[in-house]
C-alpha positions in Angstrom: 0.0 0.0 0.0 2.9 2.3 0.6 4.0 4.3 -2.5 0.8 3.7 -4.3 -0.9 6.8 -5.6 -4.6 7.1 -5.2 -6.5 9.1 -7.8 -9.4 11.2 -6.7 -10.5 12.1 -10.2 -13.6 9.9 -10.2 -14.7 11.4 -6.8 -14.2 14.9 -8.1 -16.2 14.1 -11.2 -19.1 12.6 -9.3 -19.0 15.5 -6.9 -19.4 17.9 -9.8 -22.3 15.9 -11.2 -23.9 15.7 -7.8 -23.6 19.5 -7.4 -25.1 20.0 -10.9 -28.1 17.8 -10.1 -28.6 19.5 -6.8 -28.5 22.9 -8.6 -31.1 21.8 -11.1 -33.4 20.4 -8.4 -33.1 23.6 -6.3 -33.9 25.7 -9.4 -37.0 23.6 -10.2 -38.1 23.7 -6.6 -37.9 27.5 -6.6 -39.9 27.7 -9.8 -42.6 25.5 -8.3 -42.6 27.8 -5.2 -43.0 30.9 -7.4 -45.8 29.1 -9.3 -47.6 28.6 -6.0 -47.0 32.2 -4.9 -48.3 33.8 -8.2 -51.8 34.0 -6.7 -50.5 36.2 -3.9 -51.1 39.9 -4.8 -47.6 41.2 -3.9 -45.9 38.4 -6.0 -48.1 39.1 -8.9 -47.1 42.8 -8.8 -43.5 41.8 -8.7 -44.0 39.5 -11.7 -45.8 42.3 -13.6 -43.0 44.7 -12.8 -40.3 42.3 -14.0 -42.2 41.5 -17.2 -42.6 45.2 -18.0 -38.9 45.9 -17.3 -37.5 42.9 -19.1 -36.2 44.8 -22.1 -34.4 47.3 -19.9 -33.0 44.5 -17.7 -31.6 42.7 -20.8 -30.1 45.9 -22.1 -28.5 46.6 -18.8 -27.1 43.1 -18.6 -25.7 43.4 -22.1 -23.9 46.7 -21.4 -22.6 45.4 -18.1 -21.3 42.3 -19.9 -19.4 44.4 -22.3 -17.9 46.5 -19.5 -16.9 43.3 -17.6 -15.2 41.9 -20.7 -13.4 45.2 -21.4 -12.1 45.3 -17.8 -11.1 41.6 -18.1 -9.2 42.3 -21.3 -7.4 45.3 -19.8 -6.4 43.2 -16.7 -5.2 40.4 -18.9 -3.1 42.6 -21.0 -1.5 44.2 -18.0 -1.0 41.1 -15.8 -0.8 38.1 -18.2 2.6 37.2 -16.8 1.1 36.3 -13.4 -0.2 32.8 -13.0 -3.6 34.1 -11.7 -4.1 36.1 -14.9 -2.5 33.7 -17.4 -5.7 33.0 -19.4 -8.8 35.0 -20.0 -10.9 32.5 -18.0 -8.6 32.9 -15.0 -8.7 36.6 -15.4 -12.5 36.7 -15.4 -12.6 34.4 -12.4 -10.2 36.6 -10.5 -12.3 39.6 -11.4 -15.5 38.0 -10.1 -13.7 37.0 -6.9 -12.4 40.6 -6.4 -15.9 42.0 -7.0 -17.4 39.6 -4.5 -14.9 40.7 -1.9 -15.7 44.3 -2.6 -19.4 43.6 -2.2 -18.8 41.8 1.1 -16.8 44.8 2.4 -19.5 47.3 1.5 
């Protein structure tokens, strides 16, 4: 048994699959809960408000996505020599982590 390397790759894979299934189940459960709450007056007002502002929300998300990618490109061009910013995906992940830290501080 000594000197034998144990691979945890299957465990990691099954954990990712498990988390994905749990996420889908939680999403479906929340949709069912919202479906039940649609008869409540306050929830129906919220749904109507979101439906009427859908175009504006999509436009805002599109613009914020462009700004996010622009900042990620700038950070990547400045710091691509560092391991944490070596790829665009790593740069975007670091940017999200930094934004989450800033939101927690405020």
